[in-house]
A tleap script that builds the chain and sets N, CA, C and O, in Angstrom:
source leaprc.protein.ff14SB
mol = sequence {
  NMET THR LYS VAL VAL LYS LEU SER ASN LYS
  PHE ALA LYS ASP GLU LYS ALA GLY ILE GLU
  ILE GLY ASP LYS ILE TYR GLU PHE ASP ALA
  SER VAL GLU THR ALA MET LEU LEU GLU ASP
  ALA VAL ALA GLY ASP GLY ARG VAL SER SER
  LEU VAL ALA ALA LEU GLU GLY VAL LEU GLY
  ALA GLU ALA VAL GLU ASP ILE GLY VAL LYS
  LYS MET SER LEU ALA ASN MET LYS ILE LEU
  ILE THR GLY LEU SER ALA ALA LEU GLN GLY
  THR THR TYR GLU ASP ALA SER ALA ARG PHE
  GLN CARG
}
set mol.1.N position { 101.538 64.448 77.296 }
set mol.1.CA position { 102.758 64.315 77.272 }
set mol.1.C position { 102.800 62.706 76.904 }
set mol.1.O position { 102.030 62.187 77.712 }
set mol.2.N position { 103.288 61.799 76.147 }
set mol.2.CA position { 102.629 60.351 75.643 }
set mol.2.C position { 103.407 59.779 76.854 }
set mol.2.O position { 104.482 60.230 77.251 }
set mol.3.N position { 102.692 58.661 77.430 }
set mol.3.CA position { 103.038 57.529 78.292 }
set mol.3.C position { 103.931 56.938 77.865 }
set mol.3.O position { 103.308 56.578 76.866 }
set mol.4.N position { 105.146 56.376 77.691 }
set mol.4.CA position { 105.580 55.068 77.265 }
set mol.4.C position { 106.077 54.257 77.613 }
set mol.4.O position { 107.060 54.628 78.255 }
set mol.5.N position { 105.935 52.689 77.558 }
set mol.5.CA position { 105.806 51.295 78.046 }
set mol.5.C position { 106.819 50.326 77.587 }
set mol.5.O position { 106.643 49.465 76.726 }
set mol.6.N position { 108.169 50.616 78.420 }
set mol.6.CA position { 108.856 50.234 77.493 }
set mol.6.C position { 108.590 48.639 77.271 }
set mol.6.O position { 108.194 48.210 78.354 }
set mol.7.N position { 108.637 47.722 76.437 }
set mol.7.CA position { 108.155 46.192 76.721 }
set mol.7.C position { 109.321 45.717 75.841 }
set mol.7.O position { 109.286 44.582 76.315 }
set mol.8.N position { 110.241 45.651 75.029 }
set mol.8.CA position { 111.329 44.497 74.832 }
set mol.8.C position { 112.082 44.511 75.063 }
set mol.8.O position { 112.966 44.619 74.213 }
set mol.9.N position { 112.431 44.398 76.633 }
set mol.9.CA position { 112.902 43.206 77.654 }
set mol.9.C position { 111.951 42.580 77.858 }
set mol.9.O position { 112.448 41.479 78.094 }
set mol.10.N position { 110.162 42.384 78.008 }
set mol.10.CA position { 109.462 41.434 78.156 }
set mol.10.C position { 109.878 40.694 77.209 }
set mol.10.O position { 110.324 39.653 77.692 }
set mol.11.N position { 109.961 40.717 75.969 }
set mol.11.CA position { 109.683 39.741 74.968 }
set mol.11.C position { 110.563 38.449 75.365 }
set mol.11.O position { 111.700 38.460 75.835 }
set mol.12.N position { 109.742 37.310 75.054 }
set mol.12.CA position { 110.297 35.834 75.237 }
set mol.12.C position { 111.034 36.095 74.229 }
set mol.12.O position { 110.588 36.780 73.309 }
set mol.13.N position { 112.587 35.486 74.209 }
set mol.13.CA position { 113.232 34.729 73.144 }
set mol.13.C position { 113.318 33.520 72.537 }
set mol.13.O position { 113.437 32.569 73.310 }
set mol.14.N position { 113.286 33.214 71.052 }
set mol.14.CA position { 113.474 32.155 70.635 }
set mol.14.C position { 112.258 31.104 71.411 }
set mol.14.O position { 112.737 30.311 72.221 }
set mol.15.N position { 111.176 31.068 71.271 }
set mol.15.CA position { 110.464 30.151 72.650 }
set mol.15.C position { 109.701 29.436 71.485 }
set mol.15.O position { 109.015 29.922 70.586 }
set mol.16.N position { 110.007 28.208 71.752 }
set mol.16.CA position { 110.079 26.959 71.062 }
set mol.16.C position { 108.140 25.999 72.622 }
set mol.16.O position { 107.653 25.907 73.749 }
set mol.17.N position { 108.100 25.779 71.662 }
set mol.17.CA position { 106.877 23.881 72.733 }
set mol.17.C position { 107.955 23.529 71.493 }
set mol.17.O position { 108.745 23.905 70.628 }
set mol.18.N position { 106.896 21.915 72.575 }
set mol.18.CA position { 106.696 20.591 72.134 }
set mol.18.C position { 106.028 19.941 72.205 }
set mol.18.O position { 104.848 20.287 72.274 }
set mol.19.N position { 106.552 18.090 72.237 }
set mol.19.CA position { 105.270 17.612 72.887 }
set mol.19.C position { 105.972 16.465 72.354 }
set mol.19.O position { 106.619 16.663 71.326 }
set mol.20.N position { 105.970 14.988 72.990 }
set mol.20.CA position { 106.697 14.121 74.037 }
set mol.20.C position { 105.664 12.919 73.270 }
set mol.20.O position { 104.486 12.905 73.627 }
set mol.21.N position { 106.133 11.910 72.208 }
set mol.21.CA position { 105.733 10.230 71.810 }
set mol.21.C position { 106.796 9.632 72.033 }
set mol.21.O position { 107.951 9.799 71.642 }
set mol.22.N position { 106.281 8.874 72.739 }
set mol.22.CA position { 106.808 7.412 73.240 }
set mol.22.C position { 108.341 8.695 73.900 }
set mol.22.O position { 108.434 9.883 74.209 }
set mol.23.N position { 109.133 7.647 73.827 }
set mol.23.CA position { 110.681 8.292 74.137 }
set mol.23.C position { 111.181 9.132 73.764 }
set mol.23.O position { 112.327 9.312 74.176 }
set mol.24.N position { 110.331 10.558 72.324 }
set mol.24.CA position { 111.120 11.509 72.007 }
set mol.24.C position { 109.716 12.669 72.331 }
set mol.24.O position { 108.541 12.760 72.686 }
set mol.25.N position { 110.938 13.400 71.881 }
set mol.25.CA position { 109.939 15.446 72.185 }
set mol.25.C position { 110.778 15.260 70.881 }
set mol.25.O position { 111.808 14.752 70.439 }
set mol.26.N position { 108.977 16.462 70.339 }
set mol.26.CA position { 109.086 16.788 68.852 }
set mol.26.C position { 109.329 19.096 69.672 }
set mol.26.O position { 108.649 19.638 70.543 }
set mol.27.N position { 110.412 19.648 68.923 }
set mol.27.CA position { 110.343 20.997 69.259 }
set mol.27.C position { 109.457 21.489 68.175 }
set mol.27.O position { 109.406 20.772 67.176 }
set mol.28.N position { 108.707 22.642 68.182 }
set mol.28.CA position { 108.615 23.374 66.929 }
set mol.28.C position { 108.649 25.129 67.298 }
set mol.28.O position { 108.737 25.689 68.391 }
set mol.29.N position { 108.572 25.535 66.306 }
set mol.29.CA position { 107.985 26.671 67.002 }
set mol.29.C position { 106.787 27.221 66.991 }
set mol.29.O position { 105.807 27.081 66.260 }
set mol.30.N position { 107.142 28.221 68.421 }
set mol.30.CA position { 105.432 28.658 68.922 }
set mol.30.C position { 105.435 29.390 68.892 }
set mol.30.O position { 105.526 29.969 69.974 }
set mol.31.N position { 105.357 30.060 67.878 }
set mol.31.CA position { 104.594 31.713 67.476 }
set mol.31.C position { 103.703 31.798 67.354 }
set mol.31.O position { 103.046 30.812 67.690 }
set mol.32.N position { 102.741 33.304 66.649 }
set mol.32.CA position { 101.669 33.388 66.403 }
set mol.32.C position { 101.300 32.730 64.996 }
set mol.32.O position { 100.104 32.529 64.784 }
set mol.33.N position { 102.120 32.420 64.136 }
set mol.33.CA position { 102.347 31.944 62.211 }
set mol.33.C position { 101.799 30.761 62.952 }
set mol.33.O position { 100.575 30.683 63.055 }
set mol.34.N position { 102.505 29.894 63.445 }
set mol.34.CA position { 102.537 28.514 63.949 }
set mol.34.C position { 100.813 28.214 64.407 }
set mol.34.O position { 99.879 27.939 63.653 }
set mol.35.N position { 100.807 28.355 65.680 }
set mol.35.CA position { 99.390 29.123 66.233 }
set mol.35.C position { 98.316 28.546 65.073 }
set mol.35.O position { 97.795 27.450 64.863 }
set mol.36.N position { 98.260 29.978 64.378 }
set mol.36.CA position { 97.520 30.237 62.493 }
set mol.36.C position { 97.713 29.181 61.976 }
set mol.36.O position { 96.611 29.064 61.440 }
set mol.37.N position { 98.441 27.968 61.599 }
set mol.37.CA position { 98.980 27.619 61.266 }
set mol.37.C position { 98.312 26.884 61.296 }
set mol.37.O position { 97.918 26.644 60.154 }
set mol.38.N position { 97.754 26.123 62.202 }
set mol.38.CA position { 97.292 24.990 62.889 }
set mol.38.C position { 96.041 25.607 63.593 }
set mol.38.O position { 95.467 25.063 64.536 }
set mol.39.N position { 95.615 27.013 62.936 }
set mol.39.CA position { 93.835 27.049 63.510 }
set mol.39.C position { 92.971 27.178 62.153 }
set mol.39.O position { 91.786 26.977 61.884 }
set mol.40.N position { 94.270 27.670 61.308 }
set mol.40.CA position { 93.193 27.579 59.825 }
set mol.40.C position { 93.364 26.363 59.204 }
set mol.40.O position { 92.400 26.122 58.477 }
set mol.41.N position { 94.478 25.217 59.193 }
set mol.41.CA position { 93.514 23.827 59.394 }
set mol.41.C position { 92.464 23.179 59.275 }
set mol.41.O position { 91.785 22.690 58.372 }
set mol.42.N position { 92.449 23.361 61.562 }
set mol.42.CA position { 91.284 22.793 61.635 }
set mol.42.C position { 90.288 23.578 61.359 }
set mol.42.O position { 89.313 22.840 61.506 }
set mol.43.N position { 89.867 24.716 61.019 }
set mol.43.CA position { 88.505 25.758 60.121 }
set mol.43.C position { 88.612 25.330 59.123 }
set mol.43.O position { 87.545 25.401 58.513 }
set mol.44.N position { 89.408 24.870 58.556 }
set mol.44.CA position { 89.009 24.846 56.855 }
set mol.44.C position { 88.322 24.355 56.657 }
set mol.44.O position { 87.169 24.262 57.078 }
set mol.45.N position { 89.346 23.528 55.346 }
set mol.45.CA position { 87.961 23.261 54.532 }
set mol.45.C position { 87.538 21.743 54.902 }
set mol.45.O position { 86.665 21.057 54.370 }
set mol.46.N position { 88.436 21.409 56.000 }
set mol.46.CA position { 87.816 19.727 55.870 }
set mol.46.C position { 88.638 19.049 55.654 }
set mol.46.O position { 88.489 18.130 56.459 }
set mol.47.N position { 89.262 18.905 55.218 }
set mol.47.CA position { 90.194 17.641 54.071 }
set mol.47.C position { 91.487 17.343 55.096 }
set mol.47.O position { 92.520 17.982 55.294 }
set mol.48.N position { 91.004 16.161 55.631 }
set mol.48.CA position { 92.264 16.018 56.089 }
set mol.48.C position { 94.031 16.223 55.535 }
set mol.48.O position { 95.065 16.485 56.149 }
set mol.49.N position { 93.727 15.959 54.122 }
set mol.49.CA position { 94.969 16.593 53.217 }
set mol.49.C position { 95.920 17.835 53.897 }
set mol.49.O position { 97.116 18.124 53.939 }
set mol.50.N position { 94.409 18.481 54.489 }
set mol.50.CA position { 95.209 19.649 54.311 }
set mol.50.C position { 96.095 19.937 56.492 }
set mol.50.O position { 96.962 20.574 57.090 }
set mol.51.N position { 95.126 19.022 56.692 }
set mol.51.CA position { 95.336 19.108 58.657 }
set mol.51.C position { 96.743 18.695 58.279 }
set mol.51.O position { 97.576 19.512 58.672 }
set mol.52.N position { 97.265 17.613 57.599 }
set mol.52.CA position { 98.516 16.975 57.150 }
set mol.52.C position { 99.633 17.825 56.794 }
set mol.52.O position { 100.807 17.972 57.136 }
set mol.53.N position { 98.746 18.367 55.908 }
set mol.53.CA position { 100.145 19.847 55.408 }
set mol.53.C position { 100.257 20.623 56.386 }
set mol.53.O position { 101.188 21.414 56.538 }
set mol.54.N position { 99.642 20.522 56.881 }
set mol.54.CA position { 99.823 21.930 58.505 }
set mol.54.C position { 100.822 21.442 59.632 }
set mol.54.O position { 101.643 22.176 60.182 }
set mol.55.N position { 100.582 19.713 59.970 }
set mol.55.CA position { 100.845 19.440 60.862 }
set mol.55.C position { 102.569 19.437 60.308 }
set mol.55.O position { 103.381 20.112 60.941 }
set mol.56.N position { 102.937 18.765 59.302 }
set mol.56.CA position { 104.058 19.063 58.457 }
set mol.56.C position { 104.639 20.064 58.421 }
set mol.56.O position { 105.804 19.976 58.811 }
set mol.57.N position { 104.130 21.547 57.930 }
set mol.57.CA position { 104.135 22.829 58.327 }
set mol.57.C position { 104.803 23.677 59.746 }
set mol.57.O position { 105.560 24.644 59.840 }
set mol.58.N position { 104.044 22.703 60.877 }
set mol.58.CA position { 104.246 23.373 62.521 }
set mol.58.C position { 105.666 22.212 62.485 }
set mol.58.O position { 106.712 22.856 62.402 }
set mol.59.N position { 105.873 20.879 62.524 }
set mol.59.CA position { 106.834 19.453 63.041 }
set mol.59.C position { 107.739 19.585 62.135 }
set mol.59.O position { 108.906 19.480 62.513 }
set mol.60.N position { 107.466 19.850 60.684 }
set mol.60.CA position { 108.199 19.019 59.925 }
set mol.60.C position { 107.759 17.955 59.524 }
set mol.60.O position { 106.862 17.381 60.140 }
set mol.61.N position { 108.629 17.157 57.711 }
set mol.61.CA position { 108.016 16.441 56.627 }
set mol.61.C position { 108.497 14.889 57.912 }
set mol.61.O position { 107.810 13.905 58.184 }
set mol.62.N position { 109.473 15.155 58.270 }
set mol.62.CA position { 110.131 14.307 59.316 }
set mol.62.C position { 109.820 13.416 59.875 }
set mol.62.O position { 109.776 12.191 59.763 }
set mol.63.N position { 109.346 15.012 61.248 }
set mol.63.CA position { 108.473 14.251 62.644 }
set mol.63.C position { 107.772 13.561 62.105 }
set mol.63.O position { 107.709 12.387 62.470 }
set mol.64.N position { 106.940 14.060 60.978 }
set mol.64.CA position { 104.818 13.444 60.704 }
set mol.64.C position { 105.364 12.249 60.384 }
set mol.64.O position { 104.781 11.343 60.980 }
set mol.65.N position { 106.503 11.764 59.483 }
set mol.65.CA position { 106.214 10.891 59.054 }
set mol.65.C position { 107.117 9.655 59.907 }
set mol.65.O position { 106.932 8.495 59.539 }
set mol.66.N position { 107.889 9.866 60.808 }
set mol.66.CA position { 108.318 9.611 62.504 }
set mol.66.C position { 107.197 9.150 62.809 }
set mol.66.O position { 106.838 8.068 62.342 }
set mol.67.N position { 106.434 9.842 63.624 }
set mol.67.CA position { 105.190 9.564 64.130 }
set mol.67.C position { 104.067 9.078 63.393 }
set mol.67.O position { 103.032 8.776 63.986 }
set mol.68.N position { 104.173 8.977 62.191 }
set mol.68.CA position { 103.385 8.026 61.603 }
set mol.68.C position { 102.267 8.202 61.050 }
set mol.68.O position { 101.550 7.292 60.633 }
set mol.69.N position { 101.885 10.060 60.973 }
set mol.69.CA position { 100.660 10.952 60.623 }
set mol.69.C position { 99.802 10.544 59.539 }
set mol.69.O position { 98.691 11.057 59.670 }
set mol.70.N position { 99.873 10.016 58.801 }
set mol.70.CA position { 99.496 9.114 57.873 }
set mol.70.C position { 98.250 8.101 57.915 }
set mol.70.O position { 97.065 8.085 57.583 }
set mol.71.N position { 99.355 7.132 58.609 }
set mol.71.CA position { 98.565 6.020 59.327 }
set mol.71.C position { 98.056 5.910 60.500 }
set mol.71.O position { 97.508 4.869 60.863 }
set mol.72.N position { 98.167 6.972 61.260 }
set mol.72.CA position { 96.912 7.277 62.465 }
set mol.72.C position { 95.528 7.576 61.923 }
set mol.72.O position { 95.154 8.164 60.908 }
set mol.73.N position { 94.765 6.874 63.107 }
set mol.73.CA position { 93.147 6.942 63.047 }
set mol.73.C position { 92.689 9.131 62.898 }
set mol.73.O position { 93.379 10.149 62.843 }
set mol.74.N position { 91.617 8.913 62.896 }
set mol.74.CA position { 91.547 10.534 63.248 }
set mol.74.C position { 91.299 11.027 64.201 }
set mol.74.O position { 91.344 12.206 64.551 }
set mol.75.N position { 90.843 9.589 64.991 }
set mol.75.CA position { 90.786 9.887 66.824 }
set mol.75.C position { 92.177 10.514 67.359 }
set mol.75.O position { 92.326 11.602 67.915 }
set mol.76.N position { 93.322 9.379 66.994 }
set mol.76.CA position { 94.498 9.460 67.059 }
set mol.76.C position { 95.230 11.191 66.170 }
set mol.76.O position { 96.394 11.468 66.460 }
set mol.77.N position { 94.831 11.699 65.656 }
set mol.77.CA position { 94.871 13.139 63.864 }
set mol.77.C position { 94.593 14.055 65.959 }
set mol.77.O position { 95.365 14.502 66.807 }
set mol.78.N position { 93.121 13.880 65.850 }
set mol.78.CA position { 93.097 14.810 66.595 }
set mol.78.C position { 93.489 14.713 68.352 }
set mol.78.O position { 93.616 15.685 69.096 }
set mol.79.N position { 93.600 13.561 68.655 }
set mol.79.CA position { 94.952 14.078 69.405 }
set mol.79.C position { 96.359 14.322 69.922 }
set mol.79.O position { 96.914 14.340 71.021 }
set mol.80.N position { 96.665 14.488 68.751 }
set mol.80.CA position { 98.013 15.003 68.501 }
set mol.80.C position { 97.927 16.518 68.389 }
set mol.80.O position { 98.800 17.156 68.978 }
set mol.81.N position { 96.890 17.252 67.640 }
set mol.81.CA position { 96.498 18.719 67.408 }
set mol.81.C position { 96.001 19.220 68.349 }
set mol.81.O position { 96.223 20.427 68.441 }
set mol.82.N position { 95.307 18.715 69.233 }
set mol.82.CA position { 95.229 19.097 70.977 }
set mol.82.C position { 96.535 18.980 71.599 }
set mol.82.O position { 96.901 19.918 72.307 }
set mol.83.N position { 97.545 17.648 71.398 }
set mol.83.CA position { 98.171 18.266 72.168 }
set mol.83.C position { 99.428 19.976 71.882 }
set mol.83.O position { 100.077 20.624 72.703 }
set mol.84.N position { 99.257 20.138 70.296 }
set mol.84.CA position { 99.845 20.680 69.981 }
set mol.84.C position { 99.121 22.060 70.074 }
set mol.84.O position { 99.803 23.065 69.871 }
set mol.85.N position { 98.096 22.160 70.297 }
set mol.85.CA position { 97.658 23.359 70.600 }
set mol.85.C position { 97.693 23.459 72.281 }
set mol.85.O position { 98.077 24.534 72.742 }
set mol.86.N position { 97.514 22.961 72.718 }
set mol.86.CA position { 98.134 23.152 74.348 }
set mol.86.C position { 99.067 23.219 74.645 }
set mol.86.O position { 99.276 23.957 75.608 }
set mol.87.N position { 100.267 22.473 73.998 }
set mol.87.CA position { 101.967 23.019 74.350 }
set mol.87.C position { 101.800 24.600 74.179 }
set mol.87.O position { 101.977 25.410 75.089 }
set mol.88.N position { 101.335 24.989 72.523 }
set mol.88.CA position { 101.209 26.509 71.929 }
set mol.88.C position { 100.685 27.474 72.801 }
set mol.88.O position { 100.886 28.681 72.669 }
set mol.89.N position { 99.819 26.809 73.950 }
set mol.89.CA position { 99.159 28.025 74.485 }
set mol.89.C position { 99.840 27.506 76.396 }
set mol.89.O position { 99.310 27.914 77.429 }
set mol.90.N position { 100.382 27.090 76.370 }
set mol.90.CA position { 102.010 26.399 77.589 }
set mol.90.C position { 100.206 26.102 78.498 }
set mol.90.O position { 100.056 26.490 79.657 }
set mol.91.N position { 99.303 25.549 77.894 }
set mol.91.CA position { 98.636 24.972 79.030 }
set mol.91.C position { 98.479 23.197 79.163 }
set mol.91.O position { 99.405 22.555 78.668 }
set mol.92.N position { 97.336 22.416 79.816 }
set mol.92.CA position { 97.707 21.502 79.751 }
set mol.92.C position { 97.050 20.841 78.501 }
set mol.92.O position { 96.540 21.424 77.543 }
set mol.93.N position { 97.218 18.980 78.797 }
set mol.93.CA position { 96.204 19.133 77.225 }
set mol.93.C position { 94.749 18.972 77.772 }
set mol.93.O position { 93.981 19.014 76.811 }
set mol.94.N position { 94.310 18.862 78.543 }
set mol.94.CA position { 93.114 18.445 79.226 }
set mol.94.C position { 92.357 19.620 79.715 }
set mol.94.O position { 91.404 19.391 80.460 }
set mol.95.N position { 92.695 21.080 79.346 }
set mol.95.CA position { 92.355 21.820 79.196 }
set mol.95.C position { 91.854 21.949 78.014 }
set mol.95.O position { 90.646 22.104 77.836 }
set mol.96.N position { 93.114 21.877 76.633 }
set mol.96.CA position { 93.175 22.076 75.527 }
set mol.96.C position { 92.136 21.814 75.180 }
set mol.96.O position { 91.386 22.656 74.686 }
set mol.97.N position { 91.632 19.830 75.449 }
set mol.97.CA position { 91.100 18.941 75.248 }
set mol.97.C position { 89.878 19.549 75.153 }
set mol.97.O position { 89.091 19.426 74.214 }
set mol.98.N position { 89.709 20.318 76.306 }
set mol.98.CA position { 88.011 20.760 76.741 }
set mol.98.C position { 87.899 21.737 75.962 }
set mol.98.O position { 86.802 21.626 75.417 }
set mol.99.N position { 88.502 22.768 75.552 }
set mol.99.CA position { 87.923 23.977 74.677 }
set mol.99.C position { 88.181 23.213 72.906 }
set mol.99.O position { 87.960 23.876 71.892 }
set mol.100.N position { 88.354 22.696 72.893 }
set mol.100.CA position { 88.224 21.909 72.198 }
set mol.100.C position { 86.438 20.886 71.512 }
set mol.100.O position { 85.985 20.504 70.433 }
set mol.101.N position { 86.006 20.868 73.065 }
set mol.101.CA position { 85.029 20.048 73.513 }
set mol.101.C position { 83.856 21.064 72.754 }
set mol.101.O position { 83.044 20.622 71.941 }
set mol.102.N position { 83.928 22.593 73.199 }
set mol.102.CA position { 82.944 23.712 73.368 }
set mol.102.C position { 82.831 23.943 72.075 }
set mol.102.O position { 82.084 24.834 71.670 }
savepdb mol mol.pdb
quit
């Protein structure tokens, strides 16, 4: 006989993640789809425009404009992407940053 494990009541509902910049909190969907969007942009063609497009897909164009992504340095963009990754994974910025160093 097949053993059945019930998972329906174990799944989190409407998972959100967020980052705080200054006095604003930017929430976003914490789905696998969001993680894949960021992962594909980071591992993709290496174009900054691809990273910006991914950030717009995750945070929304208004948030990207508000944060000033297109005017920030590449070092700051890396910090932003690391922070998003940490929020998605439910870990600290430092842990996510250490993973990017490997």
